[in-house]
Structure formats: structure tokens, C-alpha cells
N, C-alpha and C positions, 0 to 999 in steps of 0.2 A: 504494500500500500504506500502511495506517495501523496503528500499534501504540498500544494504550491500556494505562494502568495505573490501577486504581481509577476507571474510567470517564472518565479524562482522557487526551486524545491527547498522546502524548509524542514520536512519531516518524512522519514522513510523507514518502514519496518523491514526487518531481515530475520533470518533464522536465529541469529544470536541476540537480537534485541532491536533497538531503534537507533537511527542516526538523526541528529538534530543539527541544522545549519542555522547559525545566528544565535541570538540571545535566547535563553530559556528562563522565563520568569514564573515564579510561583510564590504563593503566600507561605508555603511550607513544603519542605521535601522530607518525606518520612522513609526511613529504612528500618527494617526489622532487626532484632538482635542478631549479632554475628554477621550482618551484611556490612559491606565496605563502601565508603565513598572513596573512589580512586581518582587521583589526579596525575597527569603525565602520561606520555605514550607507553611507558613501561611500568605503569602503576607505581611511580616513584614516591608518591605521597599518598598515604592511606589514613582515613579516619574510621574507627570502628568502635562499637559498643557491644559488649558480650552479655548484657543483661545485668551485670554487676559492676563492671569497670569499663572505662573508656580508654582508648589507645590512639596515639598519633605515631605513625611509623613513616620515617623518611629513609629511603634506601640509596639516594644519590646526593652526594655533597653534604653540606651542612644545612641545618634547619635554622633559618634566620627569622626572628620574631621582631617586627618593627612596630613600635607604638610609642605614644607619648605617655609613658608610664605603664608598668606591668605590675599587677597586684594579684598574688596567689592567696585565695581565701577558702574557707570551708564552703560547702554547698549552700548554706544559708546566707553567706556573705557576712557573717557576724564575727568570724575569727580570722586574724591575719596569720599568714605563714611567711611570705616574702613580699616586701614592697620595693619596687624599683622606681624611684621618682626621677623624672627628667631633670638634668642639671642639678641634682641633689644627691641625697644618700640612697644607699641600698641597705635595707634593714631585714634582719632575720628574727623570727619570733619563736618562742617556746610557750605553748599554752596561752597564746594571745598576748604574751608579755615580751616587749622588745629586749633582745639580749645582745645583739651585735649590729652595729651600723657603721658605714663608712662616713667619714667627715672630710672636710676640705684639707685637713692636715694629718689624716691617718684614719684610725678606727676608734670606736668607743665600745667597750664591753661592759655590760651591766650584769652584775653577779660575779661568780667565781670564774676565773680563767684557769683551765686545767690543761696540762700537757702530759702525754703518756711517756715521755722520755726526758732525760736531762737536757737542759738547753741553756744557752747563753743569751743574755739580753745585752745588746750593744747599742749605745746611743739612745737609750730609752729615757723618757721623761715620765716619772711616776709621781702622782700627786695624791698622796693619802690613801687610806683604806676605804671602808664602807661609807663613811660620812665625812669626807675631807680629811683633815689632819687628826681628828679626834679618835679615829679607830686605827689600830696597828695594821701595818702591811706585812704580810707573812710571805716569804719567798722560800719555796722548798725545791731542793735539787736532789740528785741521787746521793750527794755527799753529806749534806747537812740541811738544817732548817734555820733561817734567820728571820727574826722579827724586828721590824723597823717601827719605832715610835717617835713622836715629836711632842715635847712638853710645851707648856704654856708660853715659854720664852722663845720657842722656835728651835730649841736644841734637839737635834736628831740623835737617836741612839740605836745601834744595831745590836741585837742580842741573839747569841746562839748558845749551844749547850756548853761552851767553854767560858762564857761570861759576857759582860757588857763592853762595847767598844764605842766611845763617843765619836761622832762623825763631825768633821769640820768642813 
């Protein structure tokens, strides 16, 4: 079966399905569970829903997402996972609480920062513990644990298991 508009073929049926020439407009395109929406001559990009989960599969090159801001949220839109704001921060959330964000001069970590291996911090600026200078900052490495405190006069002290070491 062939359908024409102004002497131009727009729709044709075949044994494998249909061919459409030109734009195809619809208020909604419905596919059943486990059916694919395939894009590209080699089905390079596929969208699929299996009844429980949804999948985007790209088999050629990289998948580029372009938008003025990308926000990953739960299905209800009430809980944040990742926020990517244009010309601003990228934020990661745990249980809808911001834990990590990029800033113009580095990163900001809210809560504890843990590392699974011994590490060296070079050229770091550390400003207090949980609430500015009033809380101690504790640095743990594989060799020892050091606790940094600052008294009311701004004098910093590093304490490890061997004793106190005033810092100048």
C-alpha cells in the first residue's frame, strides 16, 4: 500500500513494516515493554523499557548529552542525585543531602572525606573541622593519626599518640 501527498509518496507498507518519507508527527508514540526505539542505520542508539527498568544503549562513538543544565532526580522529582548547573557547580547528593560540589577554586565536601589508602595532601588549604575552627580536624594515615586544634588565641596544635606539637 502506498499513500501520496501532492504526488509525492509519503507512506508505504512492506513485508517488514512501513516506510515513512518526511516528518512523522504524533501526540504520543507508544511501544510495548521490551520493544526498542532504534535510531541510526545500524541501530546505533536504542531506547528500551523492560517493564521494570529503562535503558539507553549507544553502540557507536560517545553519547553526548547537551543541555543547559542536567539534573538527575528520583521518579517523583523530589530527591536530587546529581545536579549539573551551567557555568556553575556540579553537585553530588546522598539521600537528598549535598555532599560534594565543584567550586570556582576547587571542590567542597560536606561531611567526612574518606580514602581507602594512605595519601599525601600537597598544597592543601584546610580551614577547620565540622564548624570552623571550633571543632578539631583529624587526619588519619596508615602510619598515625593527628588531631589539629586551634585555641581561642588562634594557636594551632597538632596532637598524635606521641604528644603535642605547637605549630607556628
